[in-house]
C-alpha positions, 0 to 999 in steps of 0.5 A, spaced: 471 892 199 464 895 202 459 891 203 454 895 199 459 894 194 460 887 195 453 886 194 452 890 188 458 886 185 453 879 187 447 881 184 451 883 177 454 876 178 448 872 178 444 878 173 449 877 167 449 870 167 442 869 167 443 873 160 449 870 157 450 863 161 443 861 160 437 865 157 441 867 150 445 859 149 437 857 151 435 860 145 441 860 141 440 852 141 433 851 139 435 857 134 440 852 132 436 846 131 432 849 127 436 852 123 440 845 123 446 848 124 449 841 126 457 844 129 452 850 132 449 845 135 455 841 138 458 846 141 453 849 145 451 842 148 458 841 150 457 848 153 450 846 156 453 840 158 459 843 162 454 849 165 450 844 169 456 845 174 452 852 175 445 849 176 449 844 181 452 851 185 445 854 186 442 846 189 448 846 194 447 854 196 440 853 197 442 849 203 448 853 205 453 848 203 461 850 203 462 847 196 457 851 193 461 856 193 467 851 189 463 849 184 461 857 183 468 858 182 470 853 178 464 854 173 466 859 168 472 857 168 470 851 164 465 854 161 470 859 157 474 854 155 467 849 154 466 854 147 474 855 144 477 849 146 475 845 140 479 845 134 473 842 128 468 847 131 472 853 130 474 852 124 467 850 122 465 856 125 470 860 121 468 858 115 461 859 116 459 866 112 460 872 118 454 875 116 448 870 117 445 871 124 445 864 126 453 864 126 454 872 127 449 872 134 453 865 136 460 870 135 457 875 138 455 870 144 462 867 144 465 873 146 459 875 151 461 870 155 467 871 155 467 877 158 462 875 164 466 868 165 472 873 167 467 877 171 465 871 174 471 868 176 474 875 179 468 875 183 467 868 185 474 868 188 472 873 193 467 868 195 472 862 196 474 863 203 467 860 205 470 855 203 473 855 209 468 858 214 460 860 211 459 865 216 464 870 213 460 876 211 460 876 204 458 869 204 451 872 205 450 876 199 452 868 194 445 866 198 440 870 196 439 869 190 439 861 190 434 862 196 430 866 192 429 862 186 429 855 192 422 859 194 420 860 186 421 852 185 418 850 193 411 854 190 412 850 183 413 843 187 408 843 191 402 845 186 404 840 181 406 835 187 404 836 192 410 836 196 415 839 199 421 842 195 426 843 202 433 846 202 436 839 205 433 836 198 436 841 194 442 840 197 442 831 197 440 833 188 445 839 188 451 834 191 448 827 186 449 833 180 457 834 182 459 826 182 455 825 176 458 831 172 465 829 176 464 822 174 464 825 166 468 829 167 474 824 168 471 819 164 472 826 158 480 827 161 482 819 162 478 816 155 476 821 150 481 827 151 487 822 149 484 818 143 481 825 140 484 831 143 481 837 141 477 834 136 469 834 139 467 830 135 459 827 137 461 829 144 
């Protein structure tokens, strides 16, 4: 794939992530909270727990950590599963009147997110060779957005706390976040899933 085309594809993936993986679900969870829609709140809380792997990926890529390419690939797969996996939530959402604005928007968002996840998996799979060697030309394309976000955070952090938000600090927090994520995922896989199956319950 030519360099310019690949850069555009990576740019598009980041922009769609900002819209469908971060912006819209943030608005939806606030909307669901004020509407007191318990099923949608649970779905979105689960989603945000799973989608936190995106933040971990950005922190790792800020310091050019090769592991960030792997977590960036895994994140959309887990995000897709998180919004469709639950039998009880799917049934509760199906029972809600389809013409109501919030349930309709959540349904549209789930399908839009699914499309984004498919694109993100295909795109990030092209960056998996960077796990072996980050010096490949296409690897740099994935570092531009984390670098830009890091510069903004560094300015804000310095203004508020008078400290330095460095790439090393970002990567360290990313590793801590990844460790906590893996522990939580293993706990769910080994304890909650065998007991509850595809029932979200009070997840």
